[in-house]
C-alpha positions in Angstrom: 18.3 -1.7 41.5 20.0 1.6 40.5 19.8 3.2 43.9 23.5 4.3 43.7 22.6 6.2 40.5 19.7 8.0 42.2 21.5 8.6 45.5 24.5 10.2 43.5 22.2 12.4 41.4 20.5 13.6 44.6 23.7 14.3 46.5 25.2 16.1 43.6 22.1 18.2 43.1 22.0 19.3 46.8 25.8 20.0 46.6 25.0 22.3 43.9 22.5 24.2 46.1 25.2 24.3 48.9 28.0 25.5 46.7 25.8 28.3 45.3 24.3 29.3 48.6 27.8 29.6 49.9 28.8 32.1 47.0 31.4 29.8 45.5 32.2 30.6 41.7 30.7 28.6 38.8 30.7 25.9 37.8 28.9 24.5 40.8 29.3 20.9 39.6 31.4 18.8 37.1 28.3 17.2 35.8 27.5 18.6 32.2 23.8 17.9 32.5 23.3 19.5 35.8 25.4 22.5 34.6 23.1 22.9 31.6 19.6 22.0 32.7 17.4 23.1 35.6 16.4 20.4 38.2 14.4 21.1 41.3 16.1 21.2 44.7 16.2 17.8 46.6 14.3 19.6 49.3 11.1 21.2 48.0 11.1 23.7 50.9 14.2 25.3 49.4 12.6 26.1 46.0 12.0 29.8 45.3 8.1 29.5 45.1 7.8 27.4 48.2 10.0 29.8 50.2 7.7 32.7 49.2 4.6 30.6 50.1 6.1 29.8 53.6 7.1 33.4 54.3 4.1 35.3 52.8 1.2 32.7 53.4 2.0 29.7 55.5 3.8 31.3 58.6 1.8 34.6 58.7 -1.6 32.8 58.4 -0.6 29.6 60.4 -3.5 29.9 62.8 -6.0 30.8 60.2 -8.5 27.9 59.8 -8.4 28.4 56.0 -4.7 28.6 55.5 -5.0 25.4 53.5 -7.3 27.2 51.1 -4.5 29.9 50.5 -2.3 27.1 49.7 -4.8 25.8 47.2 -4.9 29.3 45.5 -1.2 29.2 45.3 -0.8 25.8 43.9 -3.5 26.3 41.1 -2.1 29.7 39.9 1.6 29.5 41.1 2.5 32.9 39.6 3.5 35.2 42.5 2.5 38.5 41.0 -0.9 37.3 40.2 -1.3 35.9 43.8 0.0 39.2 45.1 -2.9 41.1 43.3 -5.5 38.7 44.7 -4.0 39.2 48.2 -4.1 43.0 47.7 -7.8 42.5 47.2 -8.1 40.4 50.5 -9.3 37.5 48.3 -7.2 35.0 50.4 -9.3 35.9 53.5 -12.7 36.1 51.9 -12.9 34.5 48.4 -14.9 36.1 45.7 -14.8 34.3 42.4 -16.2 37.1 40.5 -13.7 39.6 41.8 -10.8 37.3 41.5 -11.6 36.5 37.8 -11.8 40.1 37.0 -8.4 40.8 38.5 -7.0 37.9 36.5 -8.5 39.0 33.3 -7.4 42.5 33.8 -3.9 41.2 34.3 -4.3 39.2 31.0 -5.5 42.2 29.2 -2.3 44.1 30.2 -0.4 41.3 28.6 0.8 39.9 32.0 1.5 36.4 32.9 -1.3 34.7 34.9 0.0 31.2 35.8 3.2 29.4 36.4 4.6 27.3 33.6 5.7 24.7 36.2 2.6 22.6 36.2 0.4 21.2 33.4 -3.0 22.6 34.4 -6.0 21.8 32.3 -8.8 24.3 31.8 -12.1 22.9 30.9 -15.7 23.9 31.9 -18.4 21.6 33.0 -21.3 23.0 31.1 -21.9 24.2 27.5 -22.5 27.8 28.7 -19.4 28.1 31.0 -17.0 30.9 29.8 -13.8 29.5 28.2 -11.2 31.6 29.8 -8.9 29.9 32.2 -9.4 32.5 34.9 -13.1 31.3 35.1 -12.1 27.7 35.3 -9.7 28.4 38.2 -11.9 30.9 40.2 -15.4 29.5 39.7 -14.8 25.8 39.0 -11.8 24.8 41.0 -11.5 27.1 44.0 -14.9 28.2 44.6 -16.3 24.7 45.5 -13.6 24.3 48.0 -14.5 27.7 49.6 -18.1 26.6 49.9 -17.0 23.4 51.5 -14.4 25.0 53.8 -16.1 24.3 57.0 -16.3 20.6 56.3 -12.8 20.5 54.9 -10.9 22.2 57.7 -10.7 19.2 59.9 -9.6 17.0 57.2 -6.5 19.2 56.7 -5.3 18.3 60.0 -5.9 14.4 59.6 -3.6 12.2 57.5 -1.8 13.1 54.4 -3.9 10.6 52.4 -7.1 11.9 53.9 -6.4 15.4 53.1 -5.3 14.5 49.7 -8.4 12.4 49.0 -10.6 15.3 50.2 -9.4 17.5 47.4 -9.7 15.0 44.5 -13.6 15.0 44.1 -13.4 18.7 43.3 -13.5 19.7 39.7 -9.9 20.5 38.4 -8.1 18.7 41.1 -5.9 15.8 40.3 -3.4 13.7 42.2 -0.4 16.0 41.5 -2.0 19.3 42.4 -3.7 17.8 45.5 -0.4 16.3 46.5 1.3 19.8 46.3 -1.2 21.2 48.9 -0.6 18.2 51.2 3.1 18.7 51.1 2.6 22.5 51.9 0.6 21.4 54.9 3.1 18.7 55.9 5.6 21.4 56.6 3.2 23.7 58.6 3.3 23.2 62.4 0.0 22.1 63.8 -1.4 21.0 60.4 -0.1 17.7 58.8 3.4 17.7 60.4 2.2 15.2 63.0 0.2 13.0 60.6 0.6 9.3 61.2 1.4 8.5 57.6 3.8 11.3 57.0 6.8 9.1 56.5 4.9 6.2 54.9 2.6 7.6 52.2 3.3 9.4 48.9 1.9 10.0 45.5 3.7 8.9 42.4 3.3 11.2 39.4 4.0 10.2 35.8 7.7 11.5 36.0 8.3 9.8 39.2 6.8 6.5 37.9 9.2 6.6 35.0 12.1 7.4 37.4 11.0 4.5 39.8 10.9 2.2 36.7 14.4 3.3 35.8 15.7 2.6 39.3 13.9 -0.8 39.4 15.2 -1.8 36.0 11.7 -2.0 34.3 10.6 -0.4 31.0 9.9 3.3 31.8 6.2 3.0 30.6 5.3 0.1 32.8 2.5 0.5 35.2 2.7 -1.4 38.6 0.1 -1.3 41.4 0.3 1.8 43.6 0.8 -0.5 46.7 3.9 -1.9 45.0 5.2 1.4 44.0 4.8 2.8 47.5 6.6 -0.3 49.0 9.5 0.2 46.5 9.8 3.9 47.2 9.8 3.2 51.1 12.6 0.7 50.4 14.6 3.2 48.3 14.1 5.9 50.9 15.6 3.7 53.6 18.6 3.0 51.4 19.0 6.8 50.5 18.7 7.7 54.2 21.6 5.3 55.2 23.9 6.8 52.8 22.7 10.5 53.0 25.6 12.8 54.4 25.1 14.0 58.0 25.0 17.6 59.1 22.3 20.3 59.3 23.0 21.7 55.9 22.2 18.3 54.4 18.7 17.9 55.8 16.8 14.8 56.4 15.5 12.8 53.2 12.0 11.4 53.3 9.9 9.4 51.1 8.6 12.8 49.6 12.0 14.0 48.5 12.7 10.6 46.9 9.4 10.7 45.0 10.2 14.3 43.7 13.7 13.3 42.8 12.6 10.2 41.0 10.9 12.5 38.5 14.1 14.8 38.3 16.3 11.5 37.9 14.0 10.6 34.8 14.7 14.0 33.4 18.3 13.6 33.9 18.4 10.1 32.3 16.2 11.3 29.3 18.9 13.9 28.8 21.8 11.6 29.2 20.3 9.0 26.9 19.3 11.6 24.4 15.5 10.6 24.7 14.5 14.3 25.3 15.7 17.4 26.9 14.3 19.3 30.0 12.4 22.5 29.2 14.3 24.9 31.4 18.0 25.7 31.1 20.2 26.4 34.2 22.9 29.1 34.2 25.4 26.8 36.1 28.3 26.9 33.7 
């Protein structure tokens, strides 16, 4: 296993965060790949968009029974200015798909960005008569069904991680990755999923994470293994990373969720190192 390589990558990535936060001069690392390309923070809660979500949505609306739905809006759209316009119209409190779509189409008509580029989101209607615009897809087909089912879904968002995740999957437009993003938001929300019995033992492996896991385990990157096996391997890797992780408040505590995300980032790093492909985003760390 290449746990050493994964650990060194994660430690160096977090050290970059610490160096930059402390105001130290560039370069924040000697690693040329980490200098050149953008990789997510080891701890998702430190990422810019998640910080915004925590400060503007999660904490202010912690006691609102539909805070989970607000997280769903955020993770489906991801572009803060768009979400700010929707919130200005109070649509996070009382969803109206027609009004939401009109706001998004107005933004589009002004030539403004609607969605984040961080996620690969598909936009396809269910019926031949459905409008083709992505705003309709998001507001009417993806979010409206959740709003209609909110009373039934509220309790599930306080259950187990896997239960909350599974509750989103049957709804049109929700896949394993986007549903997992909402679950992780609720994992860090006091009184929601922070006390879930499977918080430290369950995670979802995305395509990038699977490739990274295969690299660590010494398998071909495209090999598929049973989810139960992947989960067991990630738990074993997490225990090894936890043993080696530096102590101190500034270093945080690594869980299986950080490991899963960083397996994806490790795969990006290896592809760049082996000249198999290049990350999309550059990083001004030189």
